[in-house]
All heavy atoms as an XYZ file, in Angstrom:
690
protein
N      -4.012      4.440    -19.616
C      -5.129      5.313    -19.255
C      -4.790      6.691    -19.782
O      -3.677      7.199    -19.640
C      -5.268      5.315    -17.753
C      -6.224      6.366    -17.276
S      -6.365      6.335    -15.480
C      -8.055      5.847    -15.364
N      -5.731      7.325    -20.401
C      -5.517      8.619    -20.950
C      -6.286      9.697    -20.152
O      -7.450      9.471    -19.795
C      -6.003      8.671    -22.391
C      -5.563      9.908    -23.140
C      -5.747      9.807    -24.645
O      -5.793      8.702    -25.142
O      -5.886     10.863    -25.243
N      -5.627     10.747    -19.804
C      -6.286     11.813    -19.023
C      -6.688     12.926    -19.942
O      -6.517     12.874    -21.128
C      -5.435     12.272    -17.827
C      -4.211     13.048    -18.283
O      -4.129     13.478    -19.452
O      -3.280     13.229    -17.434
N      -7.278     14.020    -19.359
C      -7.850     15.121    -20.183
C      -6.781     15.894    -20.916
O      -7.109     16.581    -21.876
C      -8.687     16.037    -19.341
C      -9.945     15.381    -18.825
C      -7.915     16.640    -18.144
N      -5.559     15.835    -20.547
C      -4.482     16.525    -21.244
C      -3.962     15.768    -22.437
O      -3.175     16.224    -23.175
C      -3.267     16.854    -20.280
O      -2.720     15.611    -19.889
C      -3.733     17.634    -19.094
N      -4.395     14.505    -22.584
C      -3.967     13.701    -23.687
C      -2.679     12.933    -23.390
O      -2.183     12.156    -24.199
N      -2.162     13.085    -22.138
C      -0.936     12.371    -21.751
C      -1.318     10.939    -21.413
O      -2.334     10.683    -20.767
C      -0.346     13.024    -20.523
C       0.926     12.416    -20.070
C       1.520     13.124    -18.884
C       1.145     12.313    -17.639
N       1.636     12.885    -16.396
N      -0.522      9.979    -21.861
C      -0.748      8.567    -21.603
C       0.108      8.150    -20.410
O       1.326      8.358    -20.430
C      -0.458      7.712    -22.857
C      -0.583      6.255    -22.500
C      -1.357      8.101    -23.969
N      -0.546      7.584    -19.373
C       0.219      7.078    -18.270
C       0.603      5.628    -18.554
O      -0.279      4.789    -18.856
C      -0.683      7.070    -17.001
C      -1.005      8.475    -16.523
O      -0.191      9.371    -16.704
O      -2.134      8.667    -16.010
N       1.919      5.375    -18.499
C       2.405      4.040    -18.794
C       3.058      3.513    -17.522
O       3.842      4.128    -16.868
C       3.402      4.050    -19.921
N       2.648      2.270    -17.149
C       3.160      1.610    -15.980
C       3.396      0.109    -16.293
O       2.518     -0.522    -16.876
C       2.224      1.701    -14.770
C       2.763      0.940    -13.582
C       1.922      3.134    -14.413
N       4.577     -0.382    -15.981
C       4.884     -1.783    -16.073
C       5.310     -2.279    -14.684
O       5.912     -1.531    -13.953
C       6.019     -2.026    -17.123
C       5.633     -1.629    -18.486
C       5.926     -0.383    -18.996
C       4.985     -2.523    -19.303
C       5.560     -0.006    -20.275
C       4.649     -2.213    -20.593
C       4.921     -0.932    -21.077
N       5.053     -3.552    -14.409
C       5.468     -4.102    -13.142
C       5.829     -5.555    -13.254
O       5.470     -6.232    -14.163
C       4.414     -3.847    -12.072
C       3.130     -4.653    -12.280
C       3.017     -5.899    -11.702
C       2.109     -4.101    -13.057
C       1.836     -6.610    -11.909
C       0.971     -4.855    -13.238
C       0.836     -6.114    -12.716
N       6.587     -5.984    -12.199
C       6.979     -7.363    -12.140
C       6.928     -7.738    -10.649
O       7.483     -7.039     -9.803
C       8.418     -7.588    -12.669
C       8.910     -8.982    -12.493
C      10.315     -9.129    -13.052
C      10.816    -10.529    -12.848
N      10.929    -11.334    -14.050
N       6.252     -8.838    -10.354
C       6.219     -9.366     -8.951
C       7.441    -10.209     -8.721
O       7.823    -11.023     -9.565
C       4.933    -10.178     -8.720
C       3.717     -9.350     -8.543
C       2.537    -10.183     -8.037
O       2.690    -11.362     -7.733
O       1.432     -9.575     -7.994
N       8.011     -9.994     -7.559
C       9.230    -10.739     -7.119
C       8.906    -11.412     -5.803
O       8.565    -10.745     -4.859
C      10.442     -9.856     -7.005
C      11.634    -10.654     -6.529
C      10.774     -9.151     -8.354
N       9.042    -12.717     -5.778
C       8.825    -13.488     -4.516
C      10.201    -13.910     -4.040
O      10.942    -14.609     -4.754
C       7.927    -14.704     -4.755
C       7.745    -15.655     -3.564
C       7.088    -14.929     -2.421
C       6.903    -16.828     -3.990
N      10.603    -13.436     -2.879
C      11.905    -13.723     -2.336
C      11.823    -13.891     -0.801
O      11.283    -13.007     -0.164
C      12.917    -12.688     -2.728
C      14.356    -13.023     -2.238
C      15.347    -12.070     -2.883
C      16.730    -12.319     -2.370
N      17.319    -13.531     -2.865
N      12.336    -14.952     -0.272
C      12.354    -15.189      1.167
C      10.956    -15.023      1.809
O      10.826    -14.466      2.875
C      13.343    -14.280      1.839
C      14.761    -14.510      1.328
O      15.076    -15.628      0.877
O      15.571    -13.566      1.389
N       9.945    -15.417      1.098
C       8.559    -15.360      1.605
C       7.854    -14.028      1.476
O       6.714    -13.876      1.911
N       8.528    -13.043      0.926
C       7.928    -11.676      0.726
C       7.638    -11.482     -0.756
O       8.377    -11.938     -1.626
C       8.884    -10.619      1.248
N       6.549    -10.787     -0.969
C       6.195    -10.390     -2.337
C       6.481     -8.917     -2.474
O       5.964     -8.125     -1.719
C       4.707    -10.679     -2.651
C       4.428    -12.157     -2.562
C       4.353    -10.098     -4.068
C       2.957    -12.500     -2.711
N       7.354     -8.595     -3.430
C       7.645     -7.207     -3.747
C       7.220     -6.928     -5.228
O       7.329     -7.841     -6.031
C       9.144     -6.943     -3.627
C       9.706     -7.181     -2.211
C      11.238     -7.058     -2.260
C       9.155     -6.174     -1.262
N       6.752     -5.735     -5.463
C       6.362     -5.380     -6.803
C       7.311     -4.323     -7.308
O       7.428     -3.259     -6.741
C       4.912     -4.853     -6.869
C       3.949     -5.908     -6.305
C       4.524     -4.496     -8.312
C       2.545     -5.443     -6.134
N       7.991     -4.630     -8.394
C       8.950     -3.730     -9.000
C       8.132     -3.006    -10.089
O       7.561     -3.597    -10.982
C      10.142     -4.475     -9.607
C      11.122     -3.539    -10.244
C      10.836     -5.313     -8.568
N       8.167     -1.685    -10.006
C       7.261     -0.858    -10.846
C       8.106      0.107    -11.651
O       8.963      0.815    -11.067
C       6.231     -0.099    -10.014
C       5.423     -1.040     -9.158
C       5.315      0.817    -10.922
C       4.609     -0.334     -8.052
N       7.852      0.228    -12.912
C       8.409      1.264    -13.786
C       7.264      2.134    -14.267
O       6.313      1.650    -14.819
C       9.138      0.619    -14.961
N       7.366      3.404    -13.967
C       6.322      4.344    -14.323
C       6.900      5.505    -15.167
O       7.896      6.078    -14.819
C       5.715      4.951    -13.051
C       4.615      5.931    -13.335
C       3.931      6.334    -12.052
N       4.927      6.980    -11.172
C       4.756      7.068     -9.859
N       3.648      6.580     -9.267
N       5.653      7.669     -9.106
N       6.280      5.709    -16.330
C       6.739      6.760    -17.203
C       6.406      8.096    -16.586
O       5.279      8.426    -16.301
C       6.073      6.655    -18.589
C       6.762      7.472    -19.649
C       6.239      7.124    -21.045
C       7.085      7.727    -22.124
N       6.652      7.318    -23.409
N       7.461      8.959    -16.434
C       7.282     10.247    -15.777
C       7.528     11.434    -16.680
O       7.063     12.538    -16.428
C       8.126     10.382    -14.501
C       7.609      9.408    -13.428
C       9.587     10.150    -14.778
N       8.295     11.213    -17.739
C       8.545     12.230    -18.697
C       8.736     11.564    -20.040
O       8.763     10.349    -20.131
C       9.812     13.042    -18.469
C      10.290     13.255    -17.117
C      11.566     14.063    -16.985
O      12.409     14.107    -17.904
O      11.740     14.676    -15.940
N       8.895     12.383    -21.071
C       9.159     11.821    -22.376
C      10.372     10.911    -22.359
O      11.498     11.378    -22.117
C       9.338     12.901    -23.406
C       9.339     12.393    -24.824
O       8.821     11.372    -25.134
N       9.927     13.182    -25.686
N      10.200      9.588    -22.520
C      11.257      8.626    -22.564
C      12.040      8.470    -21.281
O      13.160      8.032    -21.270
C      12.226      8.906    -23.741
C      11.556      8.973    -25.094
C      10.718      7.726    -25.454
O      11.141      6.602    -25.177
O       9.611      7.915    -25.949
N      11.482      8.870    -20.128
C      12.119      8.689    -18.840
C      11.198      7.884    -17.912
O       9.961      8.123    -17.864
C      12.424     10.026    -18.199
C      13.397     10.890    -18.933
C      14.775     10.242    -18.935
C      15.742     11.097    -19.728
N      17.028     10.504    -19.791
N      11.767      6.930    -17.187
C      11.033      6.014    -16.345
C      11.516      6.077    -14.902
O      12.706      6.078    -14.642
C      11.194      4.584    -16.865
C      10.542      4.450    -18.234
C      11.143      4.794    -19.414
C       9.267      3.966    -18.529
N      10.271      4.510    -20.459
C       9.109      3.997    -19.917
C       8.207      3.499    -17.755
C       7.946      3.592    -20.563
C       7.052      3.073    -18.354
C       6.953      3.123    -19.772
N      10.565      6.123    -13.982
C      10.855      6.104    -12.560
C      10.736      4.641    -12.061
O       9.879      3.876    -12.481
C       9.891      6.997    -11.753
C      10.173      6.983    -10.292
C       9.152      7.828     -9.529
O       8.012      8.004     -9.961
N       9.576      8.313     -8.411
N      11.582      4.258    -11.087
C      11.597      2.941    -10.529
C      11.111      2.997     -9.088
O      11.529      3.887     -8.324
C      12.986      2.351    -10.538
C      13.258      1.058     -9.765
C      12.371     -0.067    -10.279
C      14.725      0.712     -9.794
N      10.157      2.100     -8.748
C       9.655      1.972     -7.377
C       9.644      0.477     -7.039
O       9.379     -0.342     -7.921
C       8.216      2.485     -7.252
C       7.897      3.867     -7.703
C       7.532      3.956     -9.169
C       6.773      4.458     -6.878
N       9.894      0.175     -5.784
C       9.702     -1.193     -5.286
C       8.736     -1.094     -4.147
O       8.988     -0.394     -3.121
C      11.055     -1.828     -4.816
C      10.766     -3.204     -4.217
C      12.019     -1.957     -6.014
N       7.603     -1.753     -4.313
C       6.509     -1.687     -3.327
C       6.374     -2.989     -2.555
O       6.423     -4.061     -3.163
C       5.221     -1.354     -4.045
C       4.046     -1.111     -3.132
C       2.782     -0.706     -3.926
O       2.742     -0.858     -5.151
N       1.828     -0.129     -3.253
N       6.167     -2.899     -1.245
C       6.002     -4.106     -0.437
C       4.516     -4.406     -0.294
O       3.659     -3.667     -0.783
C       6.725     -3.994      0.907
C       6.118     -2.973      1.830
O       5.006     -2.574      1.778
N       6.982     -2.496      2.746
N       4.200     -5.434      0.460
C       2.840     -5.924      0.577
C       1.932     -4.917      1.378
O       0.704     -5.090      1.336
C       2.769     -7.289      1.217
C       3.397     -7.339      2.632
C       3.460     -8.728      3.186
O       2.448     -9.436      3.261
O       4.605     -9.152      3.524
N       2.506     -3.974      2.050
C       1.710     -2.973      2.808
C       1.504     -1.676      1.985
O       0.929     -0.745      2.508
C       2.440     -2.654      4.114
C       2.632     -3.859      4.959
C       3.894     -4.377      5.152
C       1.575     -4.564      5.537
C       4.164     -5.498      5.901
C       1.792     -5.675      6.318
C       3.067     -6.148      6.475
O       3.287     -7.285      7.231
N       2.019     -1.636      0.749
C       1.874     -0.470     -0.068
C       2.960      0.545      0.145
O       2.858      1.635     -0.443
N       3.927      0.236      0.919
C       5.033      1.170      1.150
C       6.053      0.984      0.046
O       6.428     -0.151     -0.277
C       5.742      0.867      2.496
C       4.725      0.948      3.648
C       6.947      1.773      2.735
C       5.220      0.390      4.959
N       6.450      2.056     -0.613
C       7.348      1.932     -1.752
C       8.647      2.679     -1.508
O       8.726      3.687     -0.795
C       6.679      2.405     -3.036
O       6.484      3.810     -2.964
N       9.696      2.103     -2.088
C      10.998      2.736     -2.169
C      11.136      3.296     -3.569
O      10.939      2.578     -4.563
C      12.116      1.708     -1.895
O      11.992      1.131     -0.613
N      11.431      4.629     -3.640
C      11.461      5.280     -4.940
C      12.874      5.655     -5.284
O      13.545      6.325     -4.495
C      10.550      6.502     -4.926
C       9.135      6.189     -4.502
O       8.646      5.084     -4.791
N       8.498      7.137     -3.832
N      13.346      5.366     -6.486
C      14.615      5.758     -6.934
C      14.566      7.215     -7.426
O      13.588      7.629     -8.023
C      15.095      4.903     -8.108
C      15.812      3.631     -7.750
C      17.064      3.319     -8.122
C      15.298      2.487     -7.020
N      17.420      2.073     -7.636
C      16.360      1.571     -6.997
C      14.075      2.197     -6.379
C      16.181      0.308     -6.341
C      13.939      1.002     -5.764
C      14.989      0.065     -5.721
N      15.605      7.962     -7.178
C      15.753      9.336     -7.686
C      16.220      9.311     -9.136
O      15.901     10.179     -9.907
C      16.665     10.141     -6.835
C      16.214     10.353     -5.370
C      17.291     11.116     -4.604
C      14.889     11.074     -5.338
N      17.028      8.316     -9.455
C      17.517      8.117    -10.802
C      16.404      7.787    -11.743
O      15.526      6.953    -11.428
C      18.541      7.051    -10.810
C      19.101      6.652    -12.192
C      20.005      5.387    -12.089
O      20.189      4.819    -11.048
O      20.478      5.040    -13.199
N      16.385      8.378    -12.934
C      15.424      7.991    -13.985
C      16.110      7.073    -14.992
O      17.325      7.202    -15.186
C      14.859      9.227    -14.644
C      14.046     10.185    -13.752
C      13.561     11.403    -14.558
C      12.872      9.487    -13.092
N      15.350      6.249    -15.628
C      15.861      5.280    -16.593
C      15.329      5.571    -17.975
O      14.259      6.144    -18.119
C      15.474      3.840    -16.143
C      16.070      3.474    -14.837
C      15.459      3.846    -13.633
C      17.234      2.794    -14.764
C      15.989      3.509    -12.381
C      17.824      2.447    -13.548
C      17.167      2.794    -12.380
N      16.067      5.114    -18.984
C      15.694      5.405    -20.373
C      14.648      4.430    -20.883
O      14.069      4.677    -21.970
C      16.934      5.372    -21.257
O      17.553      4.107    -21.223
N      14.365      3.340    -20.160
C      13.321      2.420    -20.580
C      12.707      1.732    -19.378
O      13.351      1.624    -18.351
C      13.878      1.380    -21.591
O      14.685      0.440    -20.901
N      11.486      1.222    -19.548
C      10.831      0.472    -18.485
C      11.676     -0.801    -18.169
O      11.798     -1.159    -16.993
C       9.435      0.122    -18.866
N      12.167     -1.442    -19.186
C      12.905     -2.647    -19.013
C      14.162     -2.439    -18.148
O      14.457     -3.211    -17.233
C      13.338     -3.266    -20.342
C      14.094     -4.569    -20.224
C      14.415     -5.224    -21.519
O      13.881     -4.848    -22.563
N      15.283     -6.211    -21.483
N      14.904     -1.337    -18.420
C      16.122     -1.052    -17.619
C      15.712     -0.777    -16.167
O      16.421     -1.179    -15.235
C      16.839      0.110    -18.223
C      17.577     -0.141    -19.518
C      18.162      1.141    -20.068
C      18.685     -1.173    -19.307
N      14.613     -0.045    -15.941
C      14.151      0.237    -14.580
C      13.786     -1.062    -13.847
O      14.251     -1.277    -12.722
C      12.969      1.169    -14.653
N      13.030     -1.914    -14.480
C      12.619     -3.172    -13.857
C      13.848     -4.005    -13.567
O      13.975     -4.581    -12.413
C      11.624     -3.967    -14.781
C      10.355     -3.198    -14.998
C      11.404     -5.332    -14.237
C       9.346     -3.164    -13.851
N      14.779     -4.124    -14.485
C      15.991     -4.889    -14.268
C      16.817     -4.338    -13.088
O      17.318     -5.107    -12.256
C      16.849     -4.911    -15.527
C      16.286     -5.777    -16.634
C      17.110     -5.643    -17.945
O      18.137     -4.921    -17.970
O      16.680     -6.310    -18.907
N      16.883     -3.025    -12.978
C      17.628     -2.442    -11.860
C      16.942     -2.727    -10.545
O      17.650     -3.084     -9.548
C      17.746     -0.909    -12.047
N      15.641     -2.734    -10.483
C      14.959     -3.088     -9.258
C      15.131     -4.527     -8.884
O      15.434     -4.827     -7.694
N      14.998     -5.442     -9.816
C      15.167     -6.878     -9.495
C      16.610     -7.128     -9.109
O      16.865     -7.863     -8.155
C      14.792     -7.700    -10.755
C      15.176     -9.182    -10.589
C      13.291     -7.574    -11.044
N      17.569     -6.504     -9.774
C      18.983     -6.741     -9.406
C      19.287     -6.198     -8.031
O      20.075     -6.822     -7.294
C      19.899     -6.031    -10.451
C      19.931     -6.753    -11.778
O      19.543     -7.942    -11.871
N      20.308     -6.064    -12.834
N      18.672     -5.073     -7.676
C      18.869     -4.541     -6.295
C      18.306     -5.457     -5.251
O      18.940     -5.690     -4.219
C      18.203     -3.165     -6.189
O      18.862     -2.260     -7.178
C      18.438     -2.526     -4.815
N      17.127     -6.030     -5.519
C      16.578     -6.997     -4.554
C      17.459     -8.191     -4.440
O      17.719     -8.673     -3.341
C      15.129     -7.423     -4.980
C      14.196     -6.229     -4.916
C      14.669     -8.591     -4.155
C      12.824     -6.461     -5.642
N      17.994     -8.692     -5.500
C      18.850     -9.832     -5.480
C      20.161     -9.553     -4.729
O      20.650    -10.358     -3.962
C      19.172    -10.314     -6.932
C      18.028    -10.981     -7.618
C      17.540    -12.223     -6.882
O      18.335    -13.013     -6.400
O      16.291    -12.377     -6.814
N      20.707     -8.336     -4.930
C      21.974     -7.985     -4.357
C      21.838     -7.602     -2.844
O      22.630     -8.020     -2.009
C      22.611     -6.782     -5.085
C      23.956     -6.376     -4.581
C      24.445     -5.111     -5.254
C      24.898     -5.420     -6.645
N      25.502     -4.270     -7.338
N      20.832     -6.778     -2.528
C      20.677     -6.279     -1.131
C      19.728     -7.083     -0.280
O      19.688     -6.849      0.927
C      20.199     -4.807     -1.240
C      21.218     -3.903     -1.862
C      20.782     -2.421     -1.822
O      19.854     -2.094     -1.065
O      21.354     -1.670     -2.581
N      18.967     -7.989     -0.876
C      17.986     -8.768     -0.124
C      16.696     -7.948      0.027
O      16.549     -6.863     -0.452
N      15.780     -8.540      0.792
C      14.406     -7.967      0.917
C      14.308     -6.976      2.094
O      13.396     -6.162      2.114
C      13.364     -9.018      1.054
C      13.545     -9.848      2.314
C      13.280     -9.873     -0.204
C      12.335    -10.695      2.693
N      15.196     -7.063      3.057
C      15.054     -6.270      4.285
C      14.882     -4.766      4.035
O      13.979     -4.168      4.674
C      16.262     -6.491      5.233
C      16.037     -5.941      6.603
C      14.829     -6.463      7.336
O      14.501     -7.651      7.231
O      14.186     -5.666      8.061
N      15.639     -4.101      3.179
C      15.425     -2.688      2.969
C      13.993     -2.362      2.418
O      13.507     -1.257      2.631
C      16.438     -2.279      1.892
C      17.453     -3.362      1.907
C      16.745     -4.633      2.343
N      13.350     -3.346      1.837
C      12.042     -3.104      1.234
C      10.870     -3.496      2.126
O       9.739     -3.099      1.892
C      11.966     -3.817     -0.115
C      13.097     -3.394     -1.009
C      14.135     -4.250     -1.271
C      13.061     -2.130     -1.606
C      15.203     -3.843     -2.085
C      14.118     -1.738     -2.432
C      15.183     -2.587     -2.678
N      11.122     -4.380      3.108
C      10.007     -4.810      3.999
C      10.021     -4.107      5.324
O       9.169     -4.300      6.137
C      10.025     -6.325      4.166
C      11.271     -6.836      4.825
C       9.780     -7.038      2.804
C      11.171     -8.256      5.291
N      11.041     -3.309      5.626
C      11.139     -2.585      6.885
C       9.987     -1.617      7.014
O       9.721     -0.839      6.149
C      12.482     -1.819      6.953
C      12.672     -1.078      8.219
O      11.976     -1.380      9.227
O      13.495     -0.163      8.287
N       9.241     -1.740      8.096
C       8.035     -0.860      8.290
C       8.233      0.144      9.390
O       7.270      0.764      9.810
C       6.818     -1.753      8.590
O       7.078     -2.547      9.774
C       6.457     -2.629      7.426
N       9.498      0.371      9.878
C       9.709      1.354     10.883
C       9.279      2.708     10.376
O       9.538      3.140      9.265
C      11.240      1.415     11.189
C      11.499      2.367     12.323
C      12.960      2.398     12.768
O      13.659      1.368     12.466
O      13.387      3.360     13.330
N       8.487      3.376     11.245
C       7.906      4.700     10.851
C       6.524      4.547     10.244
O       5.869      5.577      9.972
N       6.092      3.353      9.946
C       4.781      3.103      9.358
C       3.918      2.260     10.279
O       3.002      1.544      9.848
C       4.951      2.402      8.030
C       5.683      3.226      7.011
C       7.024      3.043      6.801
C       4.979      4.153      6.240
C       7.712      3.842      5.894
C       5.661      4.914      5.307
C       7.029      4.740      5.123
O       7.667      5.511      4.216
N       4.169      2.333     11.603
C       3.425      1.522     12.540
C       1.904      1.808     12.501
O       1.102      0.926     12.742
C       3.919      1.760     14.000
C       5.307      1.197     14.245
C       6.441      2.127     13.721
O       6.180      3.278     13.306
O       7.637      1.681     13.822
N       1.514      2.994     12.128
C       0.104      3.382     12.069
C      -0.663      2.508     11.059
O      -1.873      2.355     11.127
C      -0.064      4.842     11.669
C       0.489      5.202     10.319
C      -0.343      5.109      9.187
C       1.812      5.574     10.197
C       0.168      5.433      7.960
C       2.335      5.950      8.948
C       1.506      5.856      7.818
O       1.988      6.146      6.591
N       0.005      1.865     10.125
C      -0.638      0.988      9.192
C      -1.200     -0.258      9.857
O      -2.070     -0.924      9.270
C       0.323      0.552      8.069
C       0.777      1.669      7.123
C       1.855      1.139      6.149
C      -0.390      2.183      6.332
N      -0.695     -0.618     10.995
C      -1.064     -1.856     11.645
C      -1.971     -1.678     12.853
O      -2.276     -2.611     13.550
C       0.219     -2.622     12.078
C       1.194     -2.687     10.961
C       2.353     -1.934     10.944
C       0.976     -3.544      9.874
C       3.230     -2.000      9.894
C       1.864     -3.631      8.781
C       3.014     -2.838      8.866
N      -2.409     -0.461     13.116
C      -3.262     -0.169     14.244
C      -4.728     -0.452     13.936
O      -5.176     -0.406     12.843
C      -3.098      1.261     14.724
C      -1.721      1.533     15.227
C      -1.477      3.008     15.559
O      -2.355      3.830     15.317
O      -0.415      3.259     16.084
């Protein structure tokens, strides 16, 4: 998508199904050749990395590897977001 400044927003994502949960690993271009990593759960709550990556592929791989290593619990925890379910 192109905005009025001529900047192109680039976003890549990969769905990960693990232990009955669907997580979306998102790489979003935030600066010239820098990518931000987010992992979003089914409620729209995302975990955002502070580290930037040099490519979308590296960001996506880091997200998937983190899910595999740490499991889904850190990403599906909704503590503090109870208002979403009212």
